[in-house]
C-alpha positions as CSV (number, residue, x, y, z in Angstrom):
1,M,-27.6,-10.7,66.5
2,Q,-24.6,-8.4,66.5
3,R,-22.8,-8.5,63.1
4,T,-19.1,-9.1,62.6
5,V,-17.4,-5.8,61.7
6,L,-14.7,-6.2,59.1
7,L,-11.7,-4.0,59.8
8,N,-9.7,-5.7,57.0
9,P,-9.1,-3.9,53.7
10,G,-11.7,-5.7,51.7
11,P,-14.0,-7.5,51.4
12,V,-15.9,-4.9,53.4
13,N,-19.2,-4.7,55.2
14,V,-21.9,-3.7,52.8
15,T,-25.4,-2.2,53.2
16,E,-28.6,-4.3,53.1
17,R,-29.4,-2.6,49.8
18,V,-26.3,-4.0,48.2
19,R,-26.8,-7.4,49.7
20,Q,-30.4,-7.5,48.5
21,A,-29.3,-6.8,45.0
22,L,-27.9,-10.3,44.9
23,L,-31.5,-11.7,45.0
24,R,-32.4,-10.4,41.5
25,P,-33.6,-13.0,39.1
26,D,-31.3,-15.5,37.4
27,L,-30.1,-14.0,34.1
28,C,-28.3,-15.2,31.0
29,H,-25.4,-12.9,30.2
30,R,-26.2,-13.0,26.5
31,E,-29.6,-11.4,27.0
32,K,-30.4,-7.7,26.6
33,E,-31.0,-7.4,30.4
34,F,-27.4,-8.1,31.1
35,T,-26.2,-5.7,28.4
36,D,-28.3,-3.0,30.1
37,L,-26.8,-4.0,33.5
38,M,-23.2,-3.9,32.2
39,R,-23.8,-0.5,30.5
40,S,-25.3,0.8,33.7
41,V,-22.2,-0.2,35.8
42,R,-19.7,1.1,33.3
43,S,-21.6,4.4,33.0
44,K,-22.0,4.9,36.8
45,L,-18.2,4.3,37.3
46,L,-17.5,7.1,34.9
47,R,-20.2,9.4,36.5
48,A,-19.1,8.7,40.0
49,F,-15.5,9.9,39.3
50,K,-16.6,12.5,36.8
51,I,-14.5,11.2,34.0
52,N,-17.2,10.5,31.3
53,L,-15.5,12.6,28.6
54,D,-12.0,11.2,28.8
55,F,-12.2,7.6,30.0
56,D,-14.0,4.3,29.4
57,A,-14.6,1.5,32.0
58,V,-13.6,-2.1,31.2
59,L,-15.0,-4.7,33.5
60,V,-13.6,-8.1,34.3
61,T,-14.9,-10.9,36.5
62,G,-12.2,-11.5,39.1
63,S,-10.6,-9.8,42.1
64,G,-8.7,-6.5,41.8
65,T,-5.6,-8.5,40.9
66,A,-7.4,-9.7,37.8
67,A,-8.0,-6.1,36.6
68,L,-4.4,-5.2,37.5
69,E,-3.1,-8.0,35.4
70,M,-5.4,-6.9,32.5
71,A,-3.9,-3.4,32.7
72,V,-0.3,-4.5,33.2
73,S,-0.3,-7.2,30.5
74,S,-2.0,-4.9,27.9
75,C,-0.4,-1.5,28.4
76,L,3.2,-1.9,27.1
77,S,4.2,-1.7,23.4
78,E,6.6,-4.2,22.1
79,G,10.3,-3.4,22.8
80,R,9.5,-0.8,25.4
81,S,10.0,-0.8,29.2
82,L,7.9,-0.5,32.3
83,L,9.1,1.5,35.4
84,V,7.5,0.1,38.6
85,I,7.8,2.2,41.7
86,R,7.8,-0.2,44.7
87,N,7.5,0.4,48.4
88,G,5.3,-2.5,49.5
89,V,3.8,-5.8,48.6
90,Y,1.5,-4.4,45.9
91,G,4.2,-2.5,44.0
92,E,6.1,-5.8,44.0
93,R,3.0,-7.5,42.6
94,I,3.0,-5.2,39.6
95,S,6.6,-6.0,38.8
96,A,6.0,-9.8,39.3
97,M,3.2,-9.6,36.7
98,A,5.4,-7.7,34.3
99,E,8.2,-10.2,34.7
100,A,5.8,-13.1,34.2
101,Y,4.9,-11.6,30.8
102,G,8.6,-11.2,29.9
103,F,8.5,-7.4,29.9
104,N,11.6,-5.2,30.2
105,T,11.0,-4.1,33.8
106,L,12.8,-1.4,35.8
107,C,12.1,-1.2,39.5
108,L,12.7,1.8,41.8
109,D,12.6,0.6,45.4
110,T,12.2,2.6,48.6
111,P,11.6,1.0,52.1
112,W,8.1,-0.2,52.9
113,G,6.1,2.7,54.2
114,V,8.4,5.4,52.7
115,P,7.3,7.5,49.7
116,P,9.6,7.4,46.6
117,K,12.1,10.3,46.1
118,L,11.0,12.3,43.1
119,N,14.6,13.0,42.1
120,D,15.1,9.2,41.8
121,V,12.1,8.9,39.6
122,K,13.2,11.8,37.4
123,R,16.7,10.3,37.1
124,A,15.3,6.9,36.1
125,L,13.2,8.6,33.4
126,E,16.2,10.6,32.2
127,Q,18.5,7.6,32.0
128,H,16.0,5.2,30.4
129,P,14.3,6.7,27.4
130,E,13.0,3.3,26.5
131,I,10.5,3.5,29.4
132,E,6.9,3.8,28.0
133,V,4.8,3.3,31.2
134,V,5.3,4.3,34.8
135,A,3.3,2.2,37.4
136,L,2.5,3.2,40.9
137,V,0.3,2.0,43.7
138,H,-2.0,4.8,44.9
139,H,-2.7,3.4,48.4
140,E,-0.1,0.8,49.4
141,T,-2.1,-1.2,51.9
142,T,1.0,-3.1,53.1
143,T,1.5,-0.1,55.5
144,G,-1.3,2.3,54.8
145,L,1.0,4.6,52.8
146,L,-0.5,7.1,50.4
147,N,1.9,7.5,47.5
148,P,2.4,10.9,45.8
149,V,0.3,10.1,42.7
150,H,0.1,13.7,41.5
151,E,3.9,14.3,41.7
152,I,4.7,11.0,39.9
153,G,2.0,11.7,37.3
154,E,3.5,15.2,36.6
155,L,6.9,13.5,36.0
156,A,5.4,10.9,33.7
157,H,3.6,13.6,31.8
158,Q,6.8,15.7,31.6
159,F,8.7,12.8,30.0
160,K,5.7,11.8,27.8
161,K,5.2,8.5,29.5
162,R,1.9,6.7,30.2
163,F,0.9,6.5,33.8
164,L,-0.7,3.3,35.3
165,V,-2.2,3.6,38.8
166,D,-3.2,0.7,41.0
167,S,-6.0,2.3,43.0
168,I,-7.6,-1.0,44.0
169,S,-7.8,0.2,47.6
170,G,-7.6,3.9,46.9
171,L,-10.6,4.7,44.7
172,A,-13.4,6.5,46.6
173,G,-11.2,6.4,49.7
174,D,-8.7,9.0,49.0
175,P,-8.8,11.8,46.4
176,L,-7.6,11.0,42.8
177,D,-7.9,13.7,40.1
178,F,-7.6,11.6,36.9
179,N,-6.8,14.5,34.6
180,R,-4.7,16.7,36.9
181,D,-2.7,13.6,37.9
182,H,-2.2,12.5,34.3
183,V,-3.6,9.0,34.9
184,D,-3.9,6.8,31.8
185,F,-4.9,3.5,33.3
186,C,-6.5,3.2,36.7
187,V,-7.3,-0.2,38.3
188,G,-10.1,-0.6,40.8
189,T,-12.4,-3.2,42.4
190,A,-15.9,-3.5,43.7
191,N,-15.2,-4.8,47.2
192,K,-13.2,-2.1,48.9
193,C,-14.1,1.6,49.0
194,L,-16.9,1.2,46.4
195,Q,-18.6,-1.0,49.1
196,G,-19.6,-3.7,46.6
197,L,-18.9,-7.4,46.8
198,P,-15.9,-9.4,45.6
199,G,-16.0,-10.8,42.1
200,V,-15.9,-7.8,39.7
201,S,-13.0,-5.4,39.1
202,F,-12.3,-2.9,36.3
203,V,-9.8,-0.8,34.5
204,L,-10.6,2.9,33.8
205,V,-8.6,3.6,30.6
206,R,-8.1,6.9,28.9
207,K,-9.8,6.9,25.5
208,T,-6.8,8.3,23.7
209,E,-4.9,5.1,24.6
210,L,-7.2,2.8,22.8
211,A,-5.6,3.2,19.3
212,R,-2.2,2.3,20.7
213,L,-3.6,-0.7,22.6
214,E,-5.1,-2.1,19.4
215,E,-1.6,-2.4,18.0
216,I,-0.2,-4.4,20.9
217,P,0.0,-8.1,20.3
218,E,-2.4,-10.2,22.4
219,R,-0.5,-11.6,25.4
220,S,-3.5,-13.0,27.4
221,H,-6.7,-14.4,26.0
222,Y,-8.8,-13.6,29.1
223,F,-7.1,-10.3,30.2
224,N,-6.8,-8.5,26.9
225,L,-7.9,-5.0,27.7
226,Y,-8.5,-3.8,24.2
227,K,-10.6,-6.8,23.1
228,N,-12.7,-6.7,26.3
229,H,-13.2,-3.0,25.8
230,Q,-14.4,-3.6,22.2
231,A,-16.8,-6.3,23.2
232,Q,-18.3,-4.4,26.1
233,G,-18.6,-1.3,23.9
234,K,-20.9,-3.3,21.7
235,G,-22.9,-4.6,24.7
236,D,-21.3,-8.0,24.7
237,T,-18.9,-9.8,27.0
238,L,-16.1,-12.2,25.9
239,F,-16.6,-14.6,28.8
240,T,-19.2,-15.5,31.3
241,P,-19.4,-12.7,33.9
242,A,-20.4,-12.9,37.6
243,V,-23.9,-11.7,36.9
244,Q,-25.2,-11.3,40.5
245,I,-22.1,-9.4,41.6
246,H,-22.7,-6.9,38.8
247,Y,-26.2,-6.3,40.3
248,A,-24.5,-5.7,43.7
249,L,-21.9,-3.3,42.2
250,D,-24.7,-1.4,40.3
251,A,-26.5,-0.9,43.7
252,A,-23.2,0.1,45.4
253,L,-22.5,2.7,42.7
254,D,-26.0,4.1,43.2
255,E,-25.0,4.6,46.9
256,L,-21.7,6.2,46.0
257,I,-23.4,8.6,43.6
258,E,-26.0,9.5,46.2
259,E,-23.4,10.0,49.0
260,T,-21.1,11.8,46.5
261,L,-17.5,11.0,46.1
262,K,-16.6,13.9,48.3
263,G,-18.9,12.7,51.0
264,R,-17.6,9.1,50.9
265,I,-14.0,10.3,51.2
266,Q,-14.9,12.7,54.0
267,R,-16.7,9.9,55.9
268,Y,-13.6,7.7,55.7
269,S,-11.3,10.6,56.7
270,Q,-13.4,11.3,59.8
271,A,-13.5,7.6,60.7
272,A,-9.7,7.4,60.4
273,A,-9.2,10.5,62.5
274,M,-11.5,9.0,65.2
275,L,-9.6,5.7,65.2
276,R,-6.2,7.3,65.2
277,K,-7.0,9.5,68.1
278,G,-8.0,6.4,70.0
279,F,-4.8,4.6,69.0
280,H,-2.7,7.5,70.1
281,E,-4.4,7.6,73.4
282,M,-3.6,3.9,73.9
283,G,0.1,4.6,73.2
284,L,0.2,2.5,70.0
285,E,3.0,3.2,67.6
286,F,2.2,4.1,64.0
287,I,4.1,2.7,61.0
288,V,3.5,5.6,58.6
289,P,4.0,9.2,59.8
290,E,1.1,11.6,59.8
291,G,0.8,13.3,56.4
292,H,1.5,10.2,54.4
293,R,-1.3,8.0,55.8
294,S,-4.3,7.0,53.7
295,N,-7.9,7.7,54.8
296,T,-8.8,4.0,55.0
297,L,-6.0,1.9,56.7
298,T,-3.7,2.3,59.7
299,A,-0.7,0.1,60.4
300,L,0.4,-0.2,64.0
301,K,3.2,-2.0,65.8
302,L,2.1,-4.8,68.0
303,P,2.4,-3.9,71.7
304,K,5.2,-5.6,73.6
305,G,4.3,-9.0,74.8
306,I,1.1,-9.3,72.6
307,T,1.1,-11.5,69.5
308,Y,-1.1,-10.9,66.4
309,K,-2.9,-14.3,67.0
310,F,-3.8,-13.3,70.5
311,L,-5.1,-9.9,69.4
312,H,-7.0,-11.2,66.4
313,D,-8.7,-14.0,68.3
314,K,-9.8,-11.9,71.2
315,L,-11.2,-9.2,68.9
316,K,-12.9,-11.7,66.7
317,K,-14.7,-13.2,69.8
318,N,-16.0,-9.7,70.3
319,G,-17.2,-9.3,66.7
320,F,-14.2,-7.5,65.0
321,V,-11.9,-8.9,62.3
322,I,-8.5,-7.1,62.0
323,Y,-5.7,-7.7,59.5
324,A,-2.1,-9.1,59.9
325,G,1.0,-7.6,58.5
326,Q,2.4,-9.1,55.3
327,K,5.7,-10.9,54.7
328,K,8.5,-9.3,56.7
329,L,6.0,-7.4,58.8
330,S,3.8,-10.4,59.6
331,Q,5.2,-10.8,63.2
332,S,5.5,-7.1,64.1
333,I,2.4,-5.2,63.0
334,F,-1.4,-5.3,62.7
335,R,-3.6,-3.3,60.4
336,I,-7.0,-1.7,60.9
337,A,-9.0,-0.7,57.9
338,N,-12.0,1.6,58.0
339,M,-13.5,0.9,54.6
340,G,-17.1,-0.1,54.1
341,D,-20.4,0.4,55.8
342,I,-19.4,0.8,59.5
343,T,-21.1,3.0,62.0
344,T,-19.4,5.5,64.5
345,E,-20.9,3.4,67.3
346,E,-19.1,0.3,65.9
347,F,-15.8,2.1,65.7
348,Q,-16.2,3.3,69.3
349,R,-17.0,-0.2,70.5
350,F,-13.9,-1.5,68.7
351,L,-11.7,1.1,70.3
352,D,-13.1,0.1,73.8
353,T,-12.5,-3.6,73.1
354,L,-9.0,-3.0,71.8
355,R,-8.1,-0.9,74.8
356,K,-9.2,-3.8,77.1
357,C,-7.2,-6.3,75.0
358,I,-3.9,-4.4,75.2
359,S,-4.2,-2.9,78.7
360,A,-5.1,-6.2,80.5
361,P,-4.5,-9.0,78.1
362,S,-4.9,-11.7,80.7
363,L,-8.4,-10.5,81.5
364,S,-9.7,-9.7,78.1
């Protein structure tokens, strides 16, 4: 039976090895076996990204948004401000979280799909010395835009600010140099480019930040980054975790370490290049210009006379799931992700099917 190929930006297709990891024996999270599993996952996250010396990993049961809320709610000292750089739905999500916690929040907006202007960021930092943390989305999946993490990190460092990066759909898909880019908090999840399953996410936190975090009042009982870090450092967990999903993430991290981070990123880059060559040959129009696109998602304008529903339903009949645009782009674009365990043959079959759908829609 031909499997369904997921061309949405998570959850992704996983290997049989990851899927089989779910079948490990039932386990109480207060037993030594889970302590060992949790330590294994935290250690492999640091090894995979080569950040063992400077960072710790803090796990949370929940989607990537849960880990993002953990980072956002815990990162800001009392009386200071958060600068959020927004050019898509996920930048807006950061500011929505900050506002829900009553933070002093400054937003720097550019149109969706357009990178921020560095001079605007610099001006904001100059004019607002009360800013303590700068927040940016690494890969803004609203449009497939890759934001200038290094350049923004340099500015944050220059002005002695902390740098929070939402890399939920960026980690292991596009390069991120934690130290060179001056990252202090990095948010990720199991079920995108790590090729695990939904249910576990994490914050990679610079160790030098921990003393400051200890002084910040508790704003969330579940999402307190410092207290979760302290518990996990002792081999404990504050709340009941998704045990089986940790097994799957542990297996997925083994695969990443074996493939190597460089190899994973290169595989995704090659898949994106193959797909984009096909899209170009079909005459499809890209939302983000070349040079600013991520390795793992391409946003395209819907061809004239073709609705998203038509395209989605036809492709799903043939075994492919694509992704709609969000909010103001919901009626005008569609998105194709190339994350996960997908073969070259499957990508080629998708391109052949898509070509038929848009060239002769009445016959497809």
